[in-house]
N, C-alpha and C positions, 0 to 999 in steps of 0.2 A: 588157441583154445585153452591152454593152461591158465591164462590170465582171466578168461571167462569163468572157468571152474573156481578159481581162487576168489573171484569177485562174489559170486553167489554164495559160496561157503562163508566168506568173511562177513557179508551182509547178515547172513543167518546168525552167525556167532555173536556179532555185535548187537543183534536185536533180542537175543534170548533174555538178557537181564531186563529189558524193557517189557517183554511179554510177561515175565514173572511179576514185575511191578504192576502191570495192568490187571493181572488176575488177583493180586493181593490187595490192591488199593481201589476202593470204589469211589472214584473221583472223576468228574467230567470237566474237561477243559472248555468245552462248549456243549450245548444240548446235543446229546447223541454221540459225543466225541470223547471217549474215555482217555484216561491219562496215558494209556499205551500208545496214543497217537504221537507222542514225542519221538517215536521210532523214526520219524521223517529224517532225522539227522544221520541215520545209519547208512543209507545208500551213498550219501555224499562223503561220509567218513571213510567208507570202504574204497570209494573211487579215489579219494585223496591219498590214502595209504599205498594203494597199488600203483598209482601214477608216480608217486615219489620213488617207489622201488624201481619203476621202469626208467625214469629219466630225471630224478631229483626234483628240485623246486621248479625248474623250468617246465617240466611236464605238468606239475600241479597248477602253475600259473596259466599255462596254455589251456588247461581244462576249465579253470575259473573264467578265463576271458571269453569263453564261448557263451556265457550267460548274456553277453551283450551282442550276440550274433543275431541280427534282425532279419537275415535272409536276403534273397535277391529281389523280392517283391513285397513292399511294405503293406500293400492292400491285403495280402494274405493274412496279416496279423488281425485285421478287422474281421475277415471271414472266419478265422479260427476262434476269435473271441465270441462270435455269435452262434457257434454250433451248439453249445450247451444251453444257452437261453432258448433256442428254438426247440431242442429236444425235450427240455423240461416243460416248455409251454405245451408241446404236443402231448406229453405224458399227462399233464393236467387235464387237457381237453378230452383225452381218451378215458381217463378215470371218471370224469364227469359224465361222459357219454354212456358209461356202464353203470351210472347211478351210484357210484361210490361216494360216500359222505365226506368229500374233500372240501374243507372250508376255503374261502377266498384267501389268497395270500395277503399279508400285511407287510409292505415293503417300505422301508425308510431309506432314503438316499444316503443319509449320514451313516446309518447302520451298515448298509451295503459297502460303503467305501472303507469303513473300519475293518469289516471282514475281509475285503479284498487286500487291504494292507497286511493282514495277518496271513492270508493264504498264499500270496505271491512268494514270500521268502520260504514258506514251508514247501511249496511246489518246486522252488529252485533247488532245495536240498535233496528232494527226491529225484528230479529230472537230471541233475548233473551226474547222478549215478546211473539211473535207468537208461536215459537217452545218451547223455554225454560220454559215458564210459562204456556201457554194455551194448547198446543197440548197434552201433556201427561195427563193432567186432562180431556180433551175431550175424549181421547182414552180410558181411564179407563171406561168411561160411555157409549160411543157410538161405539167403535171399530175403526179400521183403516180407512175404506172407508168413513163412515159417518162423522167421525171427520175431515178427509181431505176436504170433501165437505163443511162442516159447516165453517171451518176455512178459506177455499179458498173463499167462498162467502162473508164472513165478510171482509176479506182482500181486495177483489175487491171493495165492496161497500165503504169501508173506503177511497179508492182512488178516488171515483166519483167526489167529489167537486173539487179536484185538476185537474182532467181531464176536467171538465166543465170550470174551470178557464183557462185552456190551449186552450180552443176553440174546443175541440174534438166533432165530430158529434155523434148523438145517435147511428147510425149503427156501427161506429168505436168503441164506448164504449162497445156495445154488444159483438162484436168479441174479443175485448180486455179482457172482462170478461171471455169468453171461454178460452182464452189463459192463463189468470191468475189462474183460478180455476184448469185448467189442470196442470199447473206448480206446484201448491201446492200439487196436488195428486202425482206427480212425487217426490216431496220433501219429503212427509211423508213416501212414500214407501222406498225411498233411505235412509231416516233417520233410518228406522227400520232395513234395511239390513246392514247399516254401523255401527251398534251397538249403535244407539241413539247418534250419534255425532252431537252436536250443531254446532261445527266448520264446519262440512260438509254442513250444511244448510246455514251457512253464506257464504261459498264459492260458493254454487249454486246460491244464491241470487245475490251476487256481480258479478258473471260471466254473469248472465242474464242481469243486467244493463250495464255491459261492452259491451256485444255483441250488445245490442240495440244502444249504442252510437257510436260503430264502424261500424254499418250498414250504407250504403250510405244514404244520406249525413247527418252525425250526427244523424242518426236514423229517418230522415224525410221520408225516403222511406219504413220504417217498415210497413208491411201490417198485421194487427192483424187477418184478415180472414185466410190468408195462414198459419201464425204461429199458430193461434188457432187450426186449423184442424190438423196440424202436431203434435202439442204438446198434443192434446187430444188423438190422435192415439197412441203416445208414452206412455202416461199415462195408457191407457187401456191395452197395451201390458205388461207394467211393473206390473200393478196390477194383471193381469191374471197369469203372471209368479209367483208372490208372493203367490197367493192363491193356485195355482196348485201344487206348491212345498212345501206348508205349511211352507213357510219361514218366515211368519209374526210371530214375537215372542210375548210372553205374555206382556201385558201392564205393565209398570213400575209405581208403586204408586208414585204420586207427593209428 
């Protein structure tokens, strides 16, 4: 438990200078993505520091090697990669159904591949910390659902200064939090089903960011209320299936 407290405190301390930079500098790395997004390095840096303290370079290399863990069933990677395209397509259809003025998406394969090449390493930097270091330790103590909620809430709160720097309204942030926590619940359940594949979580995270940027217009029409409700429903269904089939496997000792 001490390593978990140390991890979340260290992530916060490492991110404070980036939050200050984001509030001070009005610069976007991508449309809707302020410079504070460079904080993606902080979860990995904190995990690396604490892993080194626990077991030296051997522990650090063991953590890094998990990025190439593809799990026990490769077809799960395809299923996980398709979750966000499906949810974003449904959100688009729901928005159109309520007569929201959402324009048609303009998707270039080349542009999508370039974005994916950027988002995969960024997702790896986050997930090596959130999933690779923190989640298994949380799960050993709190179980799947509580661990997913705790990690999802911290993950959401960690983004708040960046969202504020981007000028997001309080109501927007509330629904974005619902979406984010629900996404984390999907991730931890899929992580369990896919044989604790860290790569699967990196893929889910990267596809989420990709779908947001490809949503009309560069994600500016993304509605967190619609996506939050759809993702929460999907998370509840997945969790119900996991528990009803007793598919949630025993925690792995960190």
